[in-house]
N, C-alpha and C positions, 0 to 999 in steps of 0.2 A: 384895250382891257387895264384893269387898274389894279392891282395888288399892294403886299406889301414883306417885305426881306424882313430879315431876322437875322441876330449871333453869326452874321457874316465872317470869315475867315480869307483872306487874301493873303495868301501862299505866291512868293514871282521869283522866277529864277531868270535870268540873261544865258540866254542864248546868240550862238555866231550865225548870223543870219542868214546861213548856206546850210547851219543840221537843220533851219525853219522852211525853207520854200521850200522843198520837194512834198511837202503836207502840207501847204494852202493854194488853194486853186491858184492857175497862173493870173485868173482875169483881178483878182483881187492882189494889189498893192501892201508887203510886206512894212510896216509904221515901226520906227526904231526909234529908241531911244540910247543917247553917246554912245551910237553904230550896233546897239545889242535887240534884238529880237528878245519879247519876253515872253513867257508860256508863264498862265495858272492855272493853280489847283484851286476853286473859289468853295466853301463848303456852307452851308446852311440852309431855313426854311421859312416857306412861304403862308401867308395866311389875306387871307381876302380876296382868293384870283376869280375873278368876275369880268363881265362886258362893262361897261361902263353905264353906271347910272344902275344898275341892280344889286338890290344886296347882295353881302355876304353868303355864302354857305359856309359853313365850319366847318361837316365834314371833306366831300369834294374840293374847296377852298384852300385849303388847310392841306401842305404834304412838305418834309423832307429836300432837295435840288443840289446836286453835287455837279460843278462844271469845269469841263479843262479846254480855253481858249488863249488867245494870241491876238496880237493886236493888228490890223492893218488900216488902207485905204483904199479909194475909189473918188475919183474924181477929186481928189484932195483935200475929201472928206474923212476925218477921222472914226474908224467904229471898232468893235470886239466879231472878232472870228472864232467860235464855238466847234474843236471836235469832236464834242461829244456832251449834254447834256442828262446824266441820269435822275430819273425825277421815280418819288415811291407813292404815285397816282399813275395807271393805267389811262386814264381820262384823257389826266394832261400829254400823258406820251404821245397818245393818240391822235388828240387836236394837234400837238404844235408841230406832228409831224406835218398834216394834212395843212395845216394853215400857214403855217410860217417857214416854212422849207429847212426845216431843222435837227441834227441828230436828238432826239430824243430818244432814250432811253428805260424799259423797266427796270428798275430795280430795289432789292431791301431793305429799308434804311431807316436810323435809329438816333437823334438828335435829342439831346438831353442836358439839360442847365443843370451846377451844377456850382451855387452860388454864384460866383461871377465868369465862371467857367463853362465851359461844354462839351460835351466826351459825343462821337461823330461816328458813327459806320458807314459803312455804303456796301453793297457787296451786289452787283449787275447780274438782274437774270432776264434778259430779254433772251428770248429764241433767234438763236444765230446770231451774238452778236458777240465780241473780242470778251473774256473774264476782264475784269476790271472792281478794283477793294479798295478801300480809305476805311484808315482806322484812325482817328487822330483827337487829341485834347488842345485844346487850344484855348484862349480867352485873351483879356488885353492886359496892356502890365503902364496901362501910362492916363494920364487926362486927355480930354476929349478936345479933337482940332480940328479945321476945316484946312485943309491941302495948299499951299499960295502957290499960283500958277507960273512955272517952268520948273518945280520941283515931280522929279520920278513920282512923289505920291500923288503930284494929280495928276500924269501923267498917266498914271496905272485905272485910276480911279473915273476919271470926272470923262462920261464918255457918253454920249447922247443915243449914238445908231449902235446894230446892229447885222451881222451880215452872214447874205448865206447863198448857197449856191444850187441853183435849181438842179434837176436829173440833165439837161436839155445843157449845164455850164452857163446857164444865165445870175448876176450877181443883183442878189434882192438885197433893197435895207430897209429896215426895221427902228423908226423912231421911234425913241424914248425920251420921255418927260420925269425929270424927279428934281430937287433943290437940292444943294451942295452936299457930299457926302462929310459925312460928323463920324471922324476915324479916331481909330487915337492907336498905342501902337499895339502888336501883337508878340503873343507867344504861342508855341506850338512843337507838341512831341508828340510825332507820325510812327506809328506802328507800322500797317501796312501799307503801301502806296503803290500800286500797278493802277494808276489813272491814266496817266500820260503815256504806258508803257501797251497799251490795249489800243495803244493809237499811231506808236511806232514810233514814238519820241523816248529820249532817253535824256535823262535830267540831270543836270551835274549834282552831285555829291557835296556840292556847300551846303552853308545854311542858309532856305530863301530870305529872301526880303515879306517879313508879315505885315498886316497893317488886319483892322477888329474893327467891325462898324455892330452897331445893337437892332436901328432900326434901320429901314427908310422904305417911306411909300415910293411907288412907283404908275405911271402911266405910259404901256406900248400900244402902239397902232402894229395896224398888218405890216408884213413887208410889198414896195413895191417895186420892176426891174427897174436896173439902173442901169448905164454904160460907164462903164471904164475910162 
């Protein structure tokens, strides 16, 4: 697959590993930074979603998405684990559930650019799924930069695979390729945020670590089974 991601907010909270471990399949090892597990709420929008080497389709290939994620390892390779991926595309939700073993959910979403800032709302509408809602305004506060290796910012964002676990408990890894993130310091004002609670997680009351990214072009491969 090929796609472009736009207007991303990375809102990260540190949690004790014990507070996260029970919500991650046992075949996946938690990946920690300074002894903490990190949980992220990531709203953004997508364009140009398509099979590689085919033209982008403006309608079905463009929609908003909202992720709840943490970081894991399998066989020494670090990646991203998703608890939920809400999307404003019924086609994308069903295709990703079938092909990528990912917990995608239907949602009613709006992502509006207002100057440099973004007004974002999401309300999960997937039948039988826990209610989950996000209302947030966010944007950049500083100059673009590339995160340096060894920093928290690099550790949180420069990840080139995702992990999913199928119904039989088998881990799958999907590789991702993109240029290094062009990040900016970010700000955010949260209204409603029940995304983590819908997955059983309790976020700290502290202000999150915030990063913003305007755009990233991405290539992704179908996941394959991996041995833990």
